[in-house]
Each structure stands twice: as structure tokens, then as C-alpha cells.
PAKOL-22090 format. One line per 5 residues: number of its first residue (from 1); for each residue x, y, z of N, C-alpha, C. Coordinates in nm, 3 decimals. Layout:
BEGIN
NUM> X Y Z X Y Z X Y Z; ...
END
This chain:
BEGIN
1> 1.075 -2.930 -1.669 0.993 -2.777 -1.655 1.071 -2.719 -1.770; 0.959 -2.644 -1.840 0.997 -2.532 -1.962 1.104 -2.450 -1.892; 1.189 -2.397 -1.996 1.306 -2.309 -1.950 1.251 -2.191 -1.968; 1.141 -2.119 -2.020 1.087 -2.008 -2.022 0.934 -1.991 -1.939; 0.925 -1.883 -1.901 0.774 -1.859 -1.866 0.713 -1.720 -1.908
6> 0.585 -1.714 -1.904 0.524 -1.602 -1.969 0.526 -1.499 -1.850; 0.515 -1.354 -1.900 0.503 -1.244 -1.823 0.460 -1.124 -1.874; 0.423 -1.033 -1.785 0.360 -0.901 -1.856 0.459 -0.807 -1.816; 0.525 -0.755 -1.925 0.643 -0.663 -1.875 0.671 -0.564 -1.991; 0.734 -0.463 -1.924 0.762 -0.350 -2.047 0.899 -0.313 -2.037
11> 0.953 -0.246 -2.156 1.085 -0.212 -2.152 1.141 -0.069 -2.153; 1.013 0.012 -2.173 1.032 0.143 -2.158 0.905 0.206 -2.084; 0.922 0.321 -2.015 0.813 0.371 -1.970 0.719 0.448 -2.041; 0.595 0.460 -1.964 0.466 0.494 -2.061 0.345 0.452 -2.011; 0.238 0.463 -2.081 0.097 0.425 -2.040 0.092 0.269 -2.046
16> -0.044 0.221 -2.056 -0.060 0.068 -2.077 0.004 0.013 -2.201; -0.008 0.087 -2.299 0.049 0.023 -2.419 0.182 -0.007 -2.422; 0.275 0.026 -2.310 0.393 -0.035 -2.311 0.426 -0.163 -2.255; 0.287 -0.221 -2.180 0.303 -0.355 -2.154 0.264 -0.443 -2.233; 0.352 -0.547 -2.236 0.315 -0.660 -2.360 0.354 -0.812 -2.289
21> 0.281 -0.911 -2.341 0.309 -1.031 -2.291 0.437 -1.068 -2.371; 0.532 -1.142 -2.254 0.635 -1.220 -2.343 0.685 -1.316 -2.268; 0.796 -1.377 -2.297 0.861 -1.492 -2.269 1.016 -1.487 -2.219; 1.029 -1.492 -2.096 1.162 -1.486 -2.043 1.212 -1.608 -1.949; 1.350 -1.608 -1.925 1.388 -1.744 -1.864 1.315 -1.738 -1.723
26> 1.284 -1.864 -1.675 1.229 -1.886 -1.544 1.350 -1.851 -1.450; 1.330 -1.786 -1.345 1.437 -1.755 -1.254 1.471 -1.871 -1.181; 1.585 -1.867 -1.122 1.628 -1.941 -1.039 1.662 -1.877 -0.874; 1.604 -1.957 -0.770 1.643 -1.887 -0.634 1.788 -1.876 -0.603; 1.824 -1.781 -0.533 1.969 -1.775 -0.488 1.954 -1.802 -0.330
31> 2.078 -1.787 -0.296 2.079 -1.823 -0.110 1.970 -1.755 -0.047; 1.901 -1.820 0.035 1.807 -1.740 0.115 1.675 -1.712 0.035; 1.660 -1.753 -0.079 1.542 -1.721 -0.178 1.458 -1.853 -0.193; 1.338 -1.807 -0.237 1.244 -1.918 -0.276 1.179 -1.882 -0.406; 1.156 -1.971 -0.481 1.078 -1.943 -0.611 0.937 -1.972 -0.605
36> 0.853 -1.881 -0.626 0.687 -1.926 -0.615 0.643 -1.961 -0.754; 0.553 -2.038 -0.777 0.470 -2.058 -0.890 0.346 -1.979 -0.859; 0.310 -1.872 -0.937 0.214 -1.774 -0.907 0.073 -1.811 -0.921; -0.001 -1.821 -0.828 -0.157 -1.853 -0.833 -0.241 -1.714 -0.859; -0.201 -1.607 -0.796 -0.280 -1.475 -0.815 -0.157 -1.350 -0.803
41> -0.194 -1.242 -0.861 -0.120 -1.138 -0.829 -0.194 -1.019 -0.830; -0.177 -0.915 -0.774 -0.273 -0.797 -0.753 -0.207 -0.664 -0.821; -0.288 -0.589 -0.885 -0.227 -0.452 -0.937 -0.270 -0.360 -0.850; -0.176 -0.280 -0.783 -0.193 -0.160 -0.710 -0.130 -0.008 -0.794; -0.191 0.115 -0.733 -0.101 0.215 -0.798 0.030 0.229 -0.804
46> 0.088 0.157 -0.705 0.246 0.186 -0.720 0.282 0.096 -0.857; 0.192 0.017 -0.900 0.243 -0.032 -1.034 0.258 0.065 -1.156; 0.130 0.135 -1.140 0.139 0.238 -1.254 0.230 0.354 -1.238; 0.276 0.373 -1.098 0.394 0.475 -1.081 0.515 0.418 -1.146; 0.536 0.277 -1.123 0.657 0.218 -1.169 0.655 0.221 -1.333
51> 0.536 0.195 -1.410 0.544 0.189 -1.516 0.544 0.324 -1.605; 0.517 0.427 -1.512 0.520 0.563 -1.574 0.648 0.628 -1.572; 0.724 0.560 -1.482 0.900 0.599 -1.469 0.904 0.669 -1.330; 0.832 0.624 -1.239 0.876 0.683 -1.093 1.037 0.698 -1.082; 1.099 0.790 -1.042 1.254 0.814 -1.025 1.307 0.707 -0.926
56> 1.316 0.599 -0.972 1.387 0.495 -0.901 1.447 0.398 -1.011; 1.555 0.309 -0.949 1.625 0.216 -1.050 1.542 0.105 -1.065; 1.472 0.094 -1.170 1.381 -0.018 -1.207 1.472 -0.132 -1.284; 1.489 -0.256 -1.281 1.529 -0.334 -1.384 1.455 -0.342 -1.511; 1.529 -0.346 -1.626 1.465 -0.346 -1.750 1.508 -0.478 -1.826
61> 1.408 -0.535 -1.895 1.277 -0.502 -1.909 1.214 -0.562 -1.779; 1.095 -0.494 -1.729 1.060 -0.494 -1.579 0.919 -0.579 -1.599; 0.932 -0.642 -1.489 0.787 -0.735 -1.455 0.728 -0.667 -1.325; 0.641 -0.600 -1.323 0.568 -0.556 -1.206 0.504 -0.642 -1.108; 0.436 -0.590 -1.023 0.361 -0.673 -0.933 0.427 -0.705 -0.796
66> 0.383 -0.622 -0.696 0.438 -0.651 -0.572 0.352 -0.759 -0.490; 0.223 -0.762 -0.524 0.132 -0.840 -0.452 0.123 -0.982 -0.497; 0.151 -1.079 -0.450 0.135 -1.211 -0.505 0.115 -1.314 -0.397; 0.053 -1.446 -0.466 0.041 -1.546 -0.371 0.070 -1.665 -0.455; 0.106 -1.769 -0.406 0.106 -1.900 -0.489 0.174 -2.026 -0.425
71> 0.242 -2.100 -0.483 0.309 -2.222 -0.405 0.451 -2.222 -0.446; 0.525 -2.246 -0.332 0.667 -2.273 -0.335 0.706 -2.399 -0.426; 0.779 -2.353 -0.528 0.832 -2.476 -0.619 0.972 -2.540 -0.609; 1.043 -2.421 -0.546 1.197 -2.435 -0.561 1.267 -2.330 -0.434; 1.365 -2.377 -0.379 1.418 -2.289 -0.266 1.578 -2.303 -0.300
76> 1.645 -2.189 -0.241 1.781 -2.192 -0.251 1.836 -2.239 -0.118; 1.950 -2.234 -0.109 2.049 -2.284 -0.009 2.007 -2.184 0.117; 2.003 -2.241 0.239 1.968 -2.163 0.351 1.814 -2.134 0.361; 1.736 -2.174 0.252 1.579 -2.161 0.264 1.513 -2.284 0.285; 1.580 -2.376 0.322 1.516 -2.496 0.322 1.410 -2.520 0.410
81> 1.389 -2.398 0.513 1.305 -2.425 0.618 1.153 -2.409 0.558; 1.134 -2.349 0.424 1.024 -2.353 0.368 1.015 -2.466 0.261; 0.913 -2.548 0.335 0.882 -2.661 0.255 0.833 -2.634 0.099; 0.905 -2.722 0.013 0.835 -2.720 -0.141 0.684 -2.753 -0.140; 0.606 -2.697 -0.197 0.472 -2.723 -0.209 0.374 -2.624 -0.093
86> 0.448 -2.552 -0.032 0.380 -2.480 0.062 0.316 -2.368 -0.015; 0.195 -2.343 0.029 0.105 -2.207 -0.033 0.123 -2.099 0.052; 0.178 -1.993 -0.012 0.222 -1.852 0.070 0.175 -1.706 0.009; 0.154 -1.629 0.085 0.148 -1.506 0.048 0.281 -1.414 0.065; 0.302 -1.327 -0.018 0.431 -1.259 -0.037 0.427 -1.121 0.069
91> 0.516 -1.099 0.161 0.516 -0.939 0.217 0.620 -0.864 0.124; 0.555 -0.753 0.054 0.645 -0.699 -0.044 0.764 -0.619 -0.002; 0.757 -0.588 0.131 0.860 -0.519 0.182 0.993 -0.581 0.223; 1.099 -0.559 0.169 1.238 -0.606 0.183 1.310 -0.533 0.282; 1.375 -0.586 0.381 1.474 -0.502 0.476 1.405 -0.385 0.524
96> 1.277 -0.400 0.575 1.220 -0.273 0.649 1.296 -0.229 0.758; 1.349 -0.299 0.847 1.420 -0.275 0.946 1.510 -0.168 0.942; 1.570 -0.192 0.816 1.692 -0.055 0.774 1.621 0.046 0.751; 1.497 0.056 0.656 1.425 0.170 0.669 1.381 0.229 0.798; 1.361 0.175 0.895 1.321 0.214 1.017 1.445 0.244 1.097
101> 1.549 0.251 1.060 1.695 0.287 1.114 1.720 0.180 1.239; 1.676 0.078 1.220 1.715 -0.037 1.311 1.835 -0.108 1.303; 1.918 -0.059 1.196 2.033 -0.145 1.173 2.123 -0.086 1.289; 2.263 -0.164 1.264 2.369 -0.128 1.368 2.485 -0.111 1.282; 2.549 -0.029 1.328 2.706 -0.021 1.251 2.696 0.025 1.129
106> 2.819 -0.012 1.032 2.806 0.018 0.891 2.685 -0.001 0.829; 2.585 -0.109 0.859 2.499 -0.135 0.768 2.358 -0.025 0.783; 2.384 0.043 0.863 2.275 0.175 0.872 2.296 0.248 0.759; 2.408 0.248 0.677 2.445 0.346 0.558 2.408 0.282 0.437; 2.365 0.144 0.443 2.344 0.071 0.322 2.211 0.070 0.295
111> 2.137 0.137 0.209 2.010 0.146 0.155 1.938 0.010 0.112; 1.922 -0.069 0.194 1.882 -0.206 0.136 1.730 -0.226 0.121; 1.670 -0.116 0.183 1.508 -0.123 0.181 1.451 -0.110 0.043; 1.380 -0.234 -0.006 1.313 -0.220 -0.118 1.166 -0.271 -0.136; 1.099 -0.277 -0.239 0.983 -0.337 -0.237 0.983 -0.417 -0.354
116> 0.942 -0.544 -0.343 0.916 -0.630 -0.453 0.830 -0.578 -0.575; 0.868 -0.602 -0.707 0.790 -0.546 -0.798 0.825 -0.419 -0.846; 0.890 -0.352 -0.754 0.920 -0.196 -0.772 1.089 -0.201 -0.822; 1.154 -0.221 -0.722 1.290 -0.235 -0.743 1.340 -0.353 -0.784; 1.275 -0.476 -0.783 1.298 -0.600 -0.832 1.196 -0.643 -0.923
121> 1.212 -0.760 -0.987 1.110 -0.832 -1.066 0.996 -0.867 -0.982; 0.873 -0.872 -1.016 0.769 -0.893 -0.936 0.680 -1.026 -1.005; 0.553 -1.018 -0.962 0.466 -1.112 -0.976 0.387 -1.146 -1.078; 0.389 -1.043 -1.189 0.303 -1.063 -1.293 0.370 -1.155 -1.396; 0.375 -1.282 -1.378 0.448 -1.368 -1.421 0.417 -1.504 -1.360
126> 0.455 -1.634 -1.440 0.437 -1.745 -1.389 0.499 -1.780 -1.267; 0.619 -1.726 -1.256 0.700 -1.748 -1.150 0.763 -1.621 -1.098; 0.802 -1.614 -0.981 0.877 -1.502 -0.891 0.961 -1.562 -0.799; 1.082 -1.481 -0.796 1.170 -1.519 -0.669 1.157 -1.404 -0.571; 1.159 -1.470 -0.432 1.146 -1.345 -0.341 1.219 -1.430 -0.207
131> 1.252 -1.333 -0.106 1.313 -1.384 0.009 1.263 -1.479 0.072; 1.289 -1.588 0.130 1.230 -1.681 0.216 1.166 -1.606 0.332; 1.245 -1.493 0.384 1.179 -1.444 0.532 1.051 -1.351 0.467; 1.033 -1.341 0.340 0.901 -1.287 0.291 0.788 -1.348 0.284; 0.787 -1.464 0.315 0.653 -1.557 0.264 0.604 -1.580 0.387
136> 0.463 -1.591 0.413 0.360 -1.622 0.506 0.265 -1.753 0.452; 0.286 -1.858 0.531 0.219 -1.967 0.492 0.058 -1.930 0.478; -0.027 -1.997 0.360 -0.142 -1.966 0.351 -0.222 -2.099 0.392; -0.346 -2.087 0.437 -0.416 -2.201 0.482 -0.469 -2.250 0.331; -0.471 -2.380 0.335 -0.524 -2.456 0.199 -0.652 -2.411 0.128
141> -0.752 -2.365 0.234 -0.878 -2.320 0.170 -0.891 -2.177 0.150; -0.766 -2.084 0.183 -0.796 -1.954 0.164 -0.766 -1.913 0.022; -0.842 -1.850 -0.034 -0.840 -1.807 -0.205 -0.711 -1.735 -0.222; -0.638 -1.750 -0.311 -0.497 -1.679 -0.355 -0.537 -1.524 -0.392; -0.646 -1.552 -0.465 -0.688 -1.405 -0.496 -0.705 -1.300 -0.399
146> -0.771 -1.348 -0.291 -0.794 -1.283 -0.160 -0.673 -1.240 -0.093; -0.593 -1.334 -0.088 -0.445 -1.309 -0.014 -0.378 -1.212 -0.124; -0.359 -1.211 -0.230 -0.286 -1.141 -0.329 -0.317 -0.981 -0.299; -0.450 -0.971 -0.295 -0.520 -0.830 -0.286 -0.494 -0.769 -0.177; -0.448 -0.832 -0.055 -0.437 -0.781 0.076 -0.299 -0.733 0.133
151> -0.197 -0.796 0.070 -0.058 -0.749 0.113 -0.017 -0.599 0.134; 0.001 -0.550 0.013 0.074 -0.393 0.014 -0.044 -0.305 0.095; -0.164 -0.318 0.050 -0.263 -0.208 0.077 -0.300 -0.225 0.245; -0.308 -0.352 0.294 -0.355 -0.355 0.432 -0.217 -0.342 0.519; -0.111 -0.367 0.491 0.001 -0.341 0.558 0.024 -0.200 0.570
156> 0.019 -0.113 0.447 0.047 0.027 0.431 -0.075 0.097 0.523; -0.208 0.068 0.519 -0.296 0.116 0.608 -0.291 0.088 0.750; -0.273 -0.036 0.787 -0.230 -0.052 0.936 -0.123 0.022 0.992; -0.019 0.045 0.913 0.111 0.093 0.975 0.065 0.254 1.008; -0.016 0.311 0.873 -0.056 0.437 0.892 -0.149 0.493 1.012
161> -0.250 0.406 1.028 -0.347 0.440 1.110 -0.320 0.379 1.248; -0.253 0.262 1.276 -0.255 0.235 1.408 -0.114 0.249 1.470; 0.008 0.228 1.395 0.134 0.261 1.423 0.163 0.396 1.425; 0.154 0.478 1.326 0.187 0.627 1.313 0.082 0.707 1.383; -0.048 0.706 1.327 -0.149 0.798 1.389 -0.202 0.740 1.524
166> -0.161 0.629 1.551 -0.210 0.571 1.695 -0.368 0.590 1.731; -0.448 0.557 1.622 -0.581 0.575 1.606 -0.649 0.472 1.720; -0.734 0.554 1.800 -0.814 0.488 1.906 -0.962 0.478 1.887; -1.028 0.393 1.968 -1.138 0.352 1.974 -1.229 0.499 2.007; -1.337 0.539 1.938 -1.399 0.649 1.988 -1.367 0.772 1.890
171> -1.242 0.782 1.839 -1.205 0.886 1.751 -1.265 0.886 1.610; -1.269 1.015 1.545 -1.329 1.032 1.428 -1.200 1.039 1.318; -1.231 0.988 1.240 -1.116 0.964 1.114 -1.175 1.024 0.980; -1.082 1.087 0.898 -1.119 1.140 0.770 -1.019 1.067 0.665; -1.071 0.947 0.590 -1.007 0.900 0.486 -1.021 0.940 0.335
176> -0.924 1.012 0.283 -0.915 1.043 0.147 -0.895 0.940 0.044; -0.947 0.974 -0.062 -0.902 0.847 -0.173 -0.968 0.725 -0.127; -1.073 0.718 -0.047 -1.105 0.620 0.021 -1.165 0.489 -0.059; -1.187 0.504 -0.200 -1.233 0.381 -0.265 -1.109 0.316 -0.331; -0.991 0.360 -0.313 -0.882 0.317 -0.376 -0.835 0.182 -0.281
181> -0.736 0.125 -0.314 -0.686 -0.016 -0.241 -0.655 0.017 -0.111; -0.584 0.106 -0.062 -0.542 0.166 0.066 -0.652 0.214 0.140; -0.739 0.284 0.083 -0.830 0.350 0.138 -0.949 0.250 0.191; -0.990 0.158 0.092 -1.074 0.064 0.150 -1.022 -0.032 0.267; -0.890 -0.048 0.247 -0.827 -0.132 0.355 -0.832 -0.056 0.482
186> -0.822 0.078 0.501 -0.822 0.184 0.615 -0.951 0.173 0.667; -1.062 0.173 0.560 -1.190 0.201 0.634 -1.214 0.062 0.721; -1.193 -0.044 0.662 -1.226 -0.175 0.764 -1.121 -0.156 0.858; -1.012 -0.137 0.862 -0.930 -0.125 1.009 -0.979 -0.022 1.090; -1.018 0.079 1.063 -1.060 0.202 1.136 -1.205 0.176 1.202
191> -1.273 0.107 1.135 -1.433 0.046 1.175 -1.380 -0.050 1.290; -1.312 -0.113 1.261 -1.270 -0.241 1.356 -1.220 -0.202 1.480; -1.154 -0.088 1.478 -1.085 -0.037 1.572 -1.161 0.071 1.655; -1.289 0.072 1.601 -1.388 0.149 1.691 -1.394 0.302 1.667; -1.365 0.352 1.536 -1.350 0.467 1.521 -1.464 0.507 1.428
196> -1.501 0.654 1.424 -1.610 0.689 1.343 -1.545 0.721 1.203; -1.586 0.672 1.095 -1.507 0.695 0.972 -1.598 0.768 0.888; -1.533 0.885 0.834 -1.567 0.984 0.746 -1.477 0.945 0.604; -1.565 0.921 0.507 -1.463 0.887 0.372 -1.487 0.982 0.275; -1.388 1.024 0.188 -1.403 1.090 0.067 -1.380 1.014 -0.056
201> -1.473 1.011 -0.159 -1.441 0.959 -0.271 -1.518 1.048 -0.393; -1.531 0.994 -0.497 -1.601 1.036 -0.613 -1.711 0.971 -0.702; -1.836 1.007 -0.706 -1.924 0.899 -0.769 -2.018 0.853 -0.692; -2.136 0.800 -0.718 -2.260 0.754 -0.652 -2.199 0.621 -0.626; -2.159 0.534 -0.724 -2.143 0.410 -0.716 -2.020 0.387 -0.624
206> -1.935 0.464 -0.590 -1.813 0.442 -0.509 -1.860 0.485 -0.371; -1.968 0.582 -0.357 -2.026 0.599 -0.236 -2.091 0.501 -0.149; -2.152 0.437 -0.240 -2.256 0.311 -0.202 -2.145 0.207 -0.169; -2.056 0.176 -0.248 -1.937 0.081 -0.213 -1.881 0.106 -0.075; -1.870 0.231 -0.036 -1.781 0.259 0.109 -1.878 0.257 0.204
211> -2.025 0.292 0.175 -2.116 0.272 0.286 -2.125 0.112 0.330; -2.120 0.011 0.221 -2.120 -0.118 0.230 -2.009 -0.188 0.322; -1.905 -0.094 0.283 -1.766 -0.134 0.367 -1.801 -0.097 0.526; -1.865 -0.014 0.562 -1.875 0.019 0.691 -1.836 0.154 0.735; -1.828 0.268 0.622 -1.800 0.387 0.647 -1.931 0.449 0.726
216> -1.914 0.540 0.812 -2.022 0.598 0.886 -2.091 0.723 0.778; -1.996 0.798 0.736 -2.035 0.935 0.661 -1.937 0.923 0.535; -1.990 0.912 0.414 -1.921 0.934 0.299 -1.958 1.055 0.198; -1.857 1.111 0.162 -1.867 1.230 0.099 -1.835 1.211 -0.059; -1.926 1.261 -0.173 -1.870 1.272 -0.307 -1.825 1.395 -0.329
221> -1.703 1.395 -0.361 -1.619 1.508 -0.377 -1.662 1.618 -0.511; -1.732 1.540 -0.593 -1.802 1.603 -0.702 -1.932 1.685 -0.645; -1.985 1.666 -0.551 -2.106 1.724 -0.492 -2.089 1.826 -0.373; -1.991 1.786 -0.298 -1.989 1.895 -0.159 -1.841 1.947 -0.127; -1.817 2.036 -0.055 -1.714 2.088 -0.016 -1.669 2.007 0.113
226> -1.612 1.912 0.111 -1.589 1.792 0.205 -1.556 1.873 0.353; -1.467 1.956 0.350 -1.406 2.021 0.465 -1.517 2.101 0.540; -1.593 2.151 0.461 -1.719 2.235 0.521 -1.821 2.125 0.592; -1.848 2.011 0.526 -1.940 1.921 0.573 -1.889 1.849 0.700; -1.755 1.801 0.696 -1.682 1.772 0.799 -1.708 1.860 0.925
231> -1.684 1.968 0.926 -1.710 2.063 1.028 -1.850 2.079 1.079; -1.917 2.075 0.986 -2.084 2.088 1.029 -2.115 1.947 1.090; -2.072 1.826 1.030 -2.122 1.711 1.074 -2.045 1.676 1.242; -1.928 1.726 1.251 -1.884 1.728 1.380 -1.898 1.830 1.472; -1.993 1.926 1.468 -2.037 2.024 1.524 -1.906 2.135 1.554
236> -1.834 2.125 1.452 -1.730 2.225 1.446 -1.608 2.163 1.531; -1.610 2.069 1.565 -1.494 1.986 1.660 -1.396 1.938 1.556; -1.433 1.901 1.419 -1.341 1.858 1.351 -1.317 1.699 1.355; -1.198 1.620 1.307 -1.180 1.493 1.314 -1.034 1.490 1.392; -1.006 1.372 1.447 -0.899 1.349 1.526 -0.791 1.313 1.443
241> -0.823 1.229 1.317 -0.715 1.172 1.230 -0.768 1.216 1.098; -0.666 1.254 1.020 -0.684 1.238 0.871 -0.608 1.136 0.800; -0.631 1.056 0.719 -0.544 0.970 0.647 -0.554 1.002 0.504; -0.444 1.058 0.454 -0.462 1.111 0.308 -0.370 1.031 0.206; -0.418 0.994 0.095 -0.336 0.923 0.005 -0.331 0.995 -0.134
246> -0.415 1.109 -0.131 -0.438 1.180 -0.238 -0.345 1.285 -0.268; -0.315 1.367 -0.161 -0.229 1.479 -0.178 -0.244 1.594 -0.206; -0.213 1.670 -0.335 -0.207 1.814 -0.374 -0.360 1.862 -0.366; -0.446 1.785 -0.450 -0.573 1.828 -0.475 -0.678 1.853 -0.354; -0.634 1.793 -0.240 -0.725 1.786 -0.108 -0.632 1.836 0.000
251> -0.521 1.847 -0.029 -0.421 1.882 0.104 -0.488 1.998 0.192; -0.508 2.098 0.134 -0.557 2.218 0.216 -0.658 2.197 0.299; -0.779 2.145 0.215 -0.895 2.107 0.271 -0.906 1.996 0.394; -0.810 1.905 0.349 -0.790 1.785 0.437 -0.747 1.838 0.607; -0.647 1.935 0.570 -0.583 1.998 0.711 -0.688 2.063 0.794
256> -0.786 2.135 0.698 -0.876 2.211 0.768 -0.988 2.127 0.851; -0.996 1.997 0.815 -1.093 1.905 0.883 -1.045 1.875 1.018; -0.928 1.887 1.057 -0.868 1.857 1.177 -0.904 1.923 1.301; -0.951 1.883 1.420 -0.947 1.955 1.525 -0.847 1.979 1.604; -0.860 2.052 1.714 -0.707 2.090 1.799 -0.646 1.947 1.832
261> -0.505 1.969 1.810 -0.430 1.840 1.866 -0.438 1.727 1.736; -0.496 1.765 1.616 -0.540 1.639 1.533 -0.411 1.615 1.470; -0.395 1.490 1.390 -0.289 1.409 1.363 -0.320 1.371 1.187; -0.244 1.420 1.102 -0.258 1.397 0.949 -0.141 1.288 0.920; -0.190 1.174 0.862 -0.075 1.097 0.809 -0.105 1.071 0.680
266> 0.001 1.067 0.600 0.005 1.074 0.462 0.076 0.947 0.427; 0.039 0.871 0.320 0.132 0.777 0.256 0.122 0.767 0.102; 0.049 0.864 0.040 0.060 0.892 -0.110 0.040 1.029 -0.145; 0.038 1.059 -0.270 0.023 1.174 -0.314 -0.019 1.157 -0.485; -0.111 1.099 -0.522 -0.168 1.050 -0.641 -0.192 1.176 -0.726
271> -0.245 1.277 -0.652 -0.286 1.409 -0.749 -0.166 1.497 -0.745; -0.048 1.467 -0.701 0.064 1.565 -0.681 0.126 1.580 -0.528; 0.255 1.616 -0.571 0.313 1.626 -0.418 0.347 1.751 -0.345; 0.273 1.865 -0.420 0.299 1.999 -0.362 0.186 2.055 -0.307; 0.143 1.987 -0.208 0.021 2.060 -0.138 0.061 2.184 -0.052
276> -0.029 2.275 -0.049 -0.031 2.408 0.021 -0.070 2.386 0.167; 0.026 2.429 0.235 0.007 2.419 0.408 -0.005 2.527 0.449; -0.123 2.575 0.527 -0.148 2.692 0.601 -0.094 2.672 0.734; 0.031 2.749 0.735 0.134 2.706 0.862 0.049 2.750 1.000; -0.008 2.867 0.990 -0.060 2.927 1.113 -0.177 2.810 1.183
281> -0.250 2.750 1.065 -0.357 2.656 1.113 -0.267 2.549 1.183; -0.139 2.499 1.142 -0.056 2.400 1.209 -0.027 2.404 1.351; 0.030 2.553 1.347 0.059 2.590 1.504 -0.026 2.629 1.591; -0.160 2.668 1.528 -0.261 2.720 1.620 -0.332 2.602 1.679; -0.352 2.525 1.604 -0.436 2.398 1.629 -0.341 2.287 1.686
286> -0.217 2.308 1.691 -0.125 2.216 1.735 -0.122 2.099 1.662; -0.140 2.106 1.540 -0.159 1.953 1.458 -0.007 1.889 1.445; -0.012 1.776 1.421 0.094 1.672 1.377 0.068 1.630 1.264; 0.174 1.648 1.156 0.206 1.613 1.024 0.282 1.493 1.022; 0.247 1.372 0.960 0.336 1.261 0.960 0.329 1.186 0.829
291> 0.462 1.126 0.806 0.443 1.025 0.678 0.440 0.885 0.732; 0.401 0.800 0.648 0.396 0.653 0.653 0.423 0.582 0.530; 0.523 0.469 0.517 0.532 0.387 0.405 0.544 0.234 0.441; 0.457 0.183 0.359 0.455 0.027 0.381 0.467 -0.004 0.524; 0.520 -0.119 0.559 0.511 -0.167 0.699 0.577 -0.317 0.687
296> 0.535 -0.378 0.801 0.573 -0.522 0.799 0.461 -0.598 0.826; 0.418 -0.716 0.823 0.293 -0.798 0.849 0.282 -0.831 1.005; 0.389 -0.834 1.067 0.385 -0.828 1.227 0.379 -0.706 1.303
END
């Protein structure tokens, strides 16, 4: 085996121009870890934040890529339960039980939760190291590209909708940023759950895409005031749930689309993190505002 591998990496923060192809040593798995020969890796908005300098500790030079799929080609001690040659997809959340406060004793004060490709080296390379507990076996006939594209976005959307917001069949949900990775995953989950889906995006091409995915009503933010349209479409009842990944630019209007007892769950702030909240609206309608980050595949 060659001693070095190709990787897309950056050594300083900035725009796309800071990313370059380079050669780095092939990593070796430690205790409880496996090495994956990458077949496919997906880019998420998270990768853009990391490259731009999200205020976290990022190892430099950095290899991004939280979502990946491939074949296990080497295992560390204690990871022998994962046979070499197994096709796998990777769960990018490490130590999520700590994040949920499920640890016990001194370990609860040890911030071990991290995301592969954000706090660690990721999958934009020929090989990657991940914890053995974070791999899920793939059927031989399942495309690596589809597997790699699903991890982060579907786990994030599932936890936000089904675990945090407790979305139920027959409810109405507004999904902002609906043409993004998490948004498109959320549409599919919500439709499968039996909810009526209102989706917000920008541009006719994206509107058609979301309609094809199953969204019942799609708004082009460039053409309409979506909060007024939701209120009209629902006969002034509003929606039961808002799932927002956009943040600042849509926050006030998104809150206004909620009916009495509505729930807003947020898992992103791509346009900014300082949304204006009309407090009287929150207490008068008895709204619930909650956050959601990543999740687990189980």
C-alpha cells in the first residue's frame, strides 16, 4: 500500500480558493477505530462553515467531509468485530450520549461530543479513520453515493421533526430552507409521517424540485410574503410546526405562521443568528421554541 493518500484540504480559513488537492500520510486506526477506503463523500453546509472559520477547534491542515461511505480496510485493537472488507456508511456524530447529558459521574463534564470532519479529519480523502461504533453495514447493492448523501442531513431532520417537535400525522408543518440538504430530507420525512408540508425556497427550479419531492404547498420567497400566504392557506389557523434552518432573515415571519400552541424547532442559522422574536406573540399563542442538533441513527 502507498504511504500517502490524496486529500482535499485547507491550511487557512477562507473561500473555495483555500482548498487544494494534496498528499498526506495514510492514517492508521487506533484502539476502537477502523479505517475506511472512501467510495463516496458528501458536502454539507457544515463543511462551508468549517472552511470559513466556524469558532471551533479545527485540526490544520484540515480535511473536511462529515458524510462518507466506503469499505473497511483496516481495524484497530478492540474493533475486530467489524470485518475487513465490510461496506459501511458512517454516522458522523461521536459521543452523542454525552451531548444529551446521559453520561454519569465525572464523564458528564468531559465535552467529548464532536462531529467527524468538523472537529476531526473527514472523508474528503482516499482513506478516513472513524470509531468502529460509528459504522453501519451497507448492502452490497446499495450505491455508496446515496448512502454518503443521507447521513448528516437525514439524522438531523429526523431528530428535529420526530424527536424534538414530535410531528404527528395530520399536522401542518412549514419547512424553511427547504431546498437544502436538511430541508429536502425533512420534506420526505414529514410527508411519510402523514403531515401536510408547506415549503419555503427561492426560484422556480427549486419550487418544482420540492413539489416533486412531495411538498403539498411550495412558496417562492422572491415572489410572495410566505407568512401571509400560510395564514391564508390555512384559513388563519397557522401551522403546528415550523422547522427552520435559515435563521435571521426568516425568523420573525416564521414565528408568525404558527398557530396557538405551535412548535418551532431550529437546527441552523445560515443567514445569521440574531433573529428578532416578538415576545408577545410567543406568550399569547403559547408557542414553544426549541433547538435540535444532529442525532443518532437509532
